[in-house]
N, C-alpha and C positions, 0 to 999 in steps of 0.2 A: 431208727437211729436213736442213740442215747442223747438226751437233752439235759441241760443244766436245770436246776431248780428255777421256778418262775421268779423267785425273789431276786435273782441276779440281774434280771432285766430292769430292776428298780434303781440300780446304782451302777456307777462306772468305776474303773480302776482309780484309786486315789491319785490326785493330781501329781504329787511329788513322786510317787512310785513310777508313774508314766514319764514324767519330765526328766527324772534322773537318768533314765535309760538314754535319752537324747544327749544329756550332758556327758554321760560316760562315753558315748560314741564320739562326741566332739573332743573329749580329752584323748581318746585313743588315736584321733587324727592329729594330735599334737597341739590342740588349741589352748590348753592350759586355762580352763575356765575357773574363775574365782567364784565360789558359791557364797552368796549373802542371802540365801533363801530360807534355810531350815533352822529352826530353833533348837539345835543340838549343842549344848555347851561343850566347848573345846578344852576346857580346863579340867584337871583331875579332882577327885574328891580330896578331902583332908588326909594328911598322912596317917593319922590314927585310924581312920576308916579303912584304908588299904591294909594297914598292919593287922587290924582285927580280922579281916577277911583271910589273910594268909595264915594267921594263928589258928583259926577255926578249921581251915582247910587241911591243916596238918593233923587234926584230931581224927583218929580212925573211927570214932563213934559218931562223927558229925554228918555222915553222908546218907543217912536213912531218910525215909519220909518224915515230913514235918506236919504239925497240926495246921489244918486249913485256916484256922482263925489266927495263926501266927504264934510265935513264941511269947511267953509272958514278958520276956525282956524287951521285945520289940514293942508290944502294946503299951507297956509302961513308959518306954521312951517316947512313944507317940503322944501319949496323954501329957507327959511332962513338957514336951515341945509346945503343945497348945496352951498349957498353963503359963509357961515362961514367956512366950511371945504375944499371946492373944488374951491372956487372963481368963481362959475358958476352962472350966472344970469338966473332965470326962472320966467316966468309970472305965479303967483299962480292961476289965473283964467283960463289959457289956456294951460299951458305947463307941468302940473304935474297931475297925476291921482293916487289916493290911490288904493292899491290892497290888496286882502286877501292873501298876501304872493306871492312869485315869481312863484310858481306853477300855480296860477291863471293867472298870467301875461303871462306865456308861452302859456297857453290855449287861452287867449283872443287875444294876438298878432298874433298867428298862424291863428285863425279864421278871423282876420281882414285883413291879408295880403296874405294868401296862399290858392289857389284853389286846389281841389283834383287833384293830378298828378303833381303839382308843386314840385320843389326840394328845399331842405333845407340843408345848410352846418352845420354839427355837428362835434364838436371836438372829437378826439379819442386819449386819454381818455377824458371823459366828464361826466357831470351830466346825469344819465340815463333818466330823464324825458324829455330832449330835444328830444331824440329818440322816446320814447314810445308815448308821446302825438302827435308828428308829424305823427307817423304811424296810430294812432287812427283816426286822422283827414284826412288821405288819402294823406299825403305828401310823397315824395320819399326822403330817406335819402342819402346824399352824405357826406361821412366822410372825414375830413381832419386831417392830422397827427400832433400830438404834441409829440416831442421826447426829451429825456434827452440831447442829443448832441446839441440841439438847445435851451436848458434851458426851454423846454416845451412851447416855444413861437411858433406861427404859422410860417410855412415855406411859405413865400409869393411867391417864385418861383413855388412851388407846387400849391398854390391857383390860380395863374395866369393860369397854365396849366389846372386846373379843370374848371375854368370859361370859358376859350376859348373852351375846348372840349364840355362842356355842351351847349354852344351857337350853335355849329355845328350840334347838334342832331336835329332831326325833331321836337321833342316836348320838347327839353331841355329848362328849364326856372328856374334858381335859384332865389328865392324870398327873403329868409332870410339867415343870417349867425349868428349862436349862438357863443358867446364868453363868457368867465368867468375869469376875473382877478380882484384881486388876484385869482389864479386858484385853483379850487377844481376838482380833488383830489390831485394834485401834489404839491400845495403850492407855485408855481412859482409866484413871485411878479409881479404886474402891471408895465409896462414900458411905458413911454410917447412915445418913438419911435415906439412901437408896436401899440399904439392907433393912432398915426399919419398915419401909413401905413394902418391901418384898415379903417380909414376915406377915404383915397385915393382909396383904393380898392373898397369901397362901391360906391364912385362917378363914378369911371371908368366903373363899371360893372352894375350899376343901381340895387344894392342889398342893402337891409336894414340890417345893422349890429345891433344886439341886445346884449349888454354887461350886463351880470348878475354880480352885484357888491355888494354882501353881506358881503365880508370878508375884506374890506379895512381898518378896524380899529383893526383887531385882529393881535397882534404881529407886527404891522406895524406903523412906526413913521410918514410916509408921505402918507396919503390917496390920491389916484388919481382917476379921473373920465374920462371916454371917452369923456364926453361933454366938457372937458377943451380944446379939440382940436378945433380951429376955423372952423366953418361950420359944426361941427359934428351933431348939431341938425337937419340939413336939411336931413340927410340920416341915422341917427343912433337913437337908443332907448337905455335907460339904466334903469335897475331895481336896486333898493336898498332896502334891507329888514331890518326890525328892529329885526328880530329873533336873529341874531348873535351879532350885534353891541350894542344892548340895552337889551339883555337878555330877549327877549319877543317872543320866538318861538311859544308858545301856543296862543298868542294874535292874530296872523295872520294879521300883518300890514306890508305893503311894499309900494313902490311907483314905478311909471313908469314916466320917464321924457323924453320929446322929443319936437318936434314942434307942434304947435296948430292943424294942419291938421291931423297928425298921432293920436294925442290924441282924436280928434273927431271921427275917425274911430274905435279906440279901445273902446271908451265910447259907441258907438252904439252897439257893441257886449256885453259889460259889463252890460249895462242897461237892456238888454233882458235876462240876466242870474241871476243877483243878485240884491238885493234891499238896499244895503248900510250896513255898519257896525254899531253896537250899538254906540250911541253917547258917552257913557262913555269911551269906548275904544278909540274912535277918539280923544277926548279931553285929555285923559291921554297920548296918543301917542304924541300929540302936546306938552305936558309938558315934555315928555321924550327927545324930540329933543333939549330941553334947558339944558340937563345934562352938567355939568361942564367939562372942559378939564381934571381936576383931576379925576373925576369919570371915564372917558374913559381910562385914564392911569392906574388906579388901576384895573378896571374890565377887560380891553381888552389887556393890555400889561403885567403888573406886575404879575397878577394871572396866565395867560397862560404861561408866561415865566418860572415860578416855575414848573408848571406841565410839560412843555416841556422837562425839564431836566430829569425827570423820563421816559418819552416816548423815549427819545434818548437812555437811558440805556437799555430799553426793546429792541429797535432795535439792540443795540450792543450785547446783550445776544443772540438774535436770529440769529446773524451773518448777519444782513441786512445792506446795505449801503444806505446813505441818504445825501441830500444836506442841510447843516446847515443854508443856507440862506433862507430856506422856511419861509413863513408867513402863517397866518390863524390858524384855530383851529384843524388842523390835522397834523400828521407827516407821510410822504409818503416814503417808503423805498423798495429797491430791495432785493428780497430774494436770499439766497445763491444757487449756482448751484447744490448743493447736492439734492435739492428737484425736483421731476419730474414736479410738478405744485404747484401753490400757495395754493390750498385747502389742499394739503398734510401737509402743515405747519399750516394753520389756523384751520383745524379740529383737529390737534394734540394739538394746544394751547387751543382750546375750551374744548376738552374732557379730556386732561391730566392736564392742568394747570387751567382749569375752568375760562378762560378769552376769551371773544368774541372780536375779531378784524376783520376788513373788508378785504376780498380778492379783489385785484385790478381788477380782470377780469370783475367785474360788471360795471366798467366804460368804458370798451371797450378792444379790443385786445391788445392795447399798454400798458394795465395795467396788463397783465396776469402774469408777474413776480414780482408783487408788492403787498405790504400790506399797509393799512392805519390805523393809530392809532388815535382815537379821544382824544382830551384834555378836553372833557366835563365830567370830573369826579373829585371829590375832590382829593387833593394831596395824602391823606392817602390811597385812593382807588387805585390810579395809582401805589403808592409805594407797596401796597399789591399785585397788579397784577404782578409787577416786581419780588417780592419775590417768588410768585407761579411759575412764568415762570423759574426762576433760578433753582428751585428745580426739575421741571418737564422736562425741555428741556436739 
């Protein structure tokens, strides 16, 4: 009998892929589930972004293959974006690479840097794709803890112990470290002192730190970048996605920024896998990078701040505790001790209140007593979810 590749036994179907089938069935039965689970912005991109896409789509010459490294217009816009908001200088010809979203970047960077059997540092809790893609590609996962008592920042004493112990192993070799600030799922803000210590750690242990940075504009007045640290480009890579900051999740546009040599290695992988994004999307993305400060304030701060008030009330009704200093498009809260496990709460909310929220265990063992509420729903929907939960719980 034909069997799947052995690597499939190392991973399971993505939680949301599996759970959304159940939600779809409940909706088909007329249950009208309100989803506060997934971070897919429900607002449109800026008007000039959409207009540029339509303009280019009407150009008969715009539909051919595009350069894998992206159009010069898009790369220039990306480096201009980093200069404008982070004060980081990047060479548009050599130090930035467009991505079809950060998931593609995780795949391509791992292929470019990690051999089968090499080790990868992954945060717990953290984005599940860091783990699943690493496993599929034959890397060994070494988790490092993020804990509330440390404000969900890395414990660098623990990281030092991990790095030293891995070096003492016969085949120990940590190649990459995944970080994500502002953090998902915990909402912990980025800190310059954390970034500085990450660069120092990378240098001392010859590890490439990859910072996934899609949330720096959501409920956040002062966007930070790992590349602001002097010398960071020599040993670090940063992803930045337009999905969250520019309301373009379905467009699949992101970037990878680092030194020219690292870019050349990642491009070698990328050019053998995909053939470039539609020119209309690239030029429209370049237009989106010119969005005004006022657009960012209204879309990424004022709108989410209003929604966040209702999410906090949901947490209060559920008896959950949370840090009000969180940023990003989710709210992360610890469940009451009366529940044996988090699914006891989330399943009750789903089936009794008809509201879908995310159990924190999908992000790792340190999330087992937490829930995550997405702010990617209209205010009236979040308010309706609140009223349902008040009645049911």
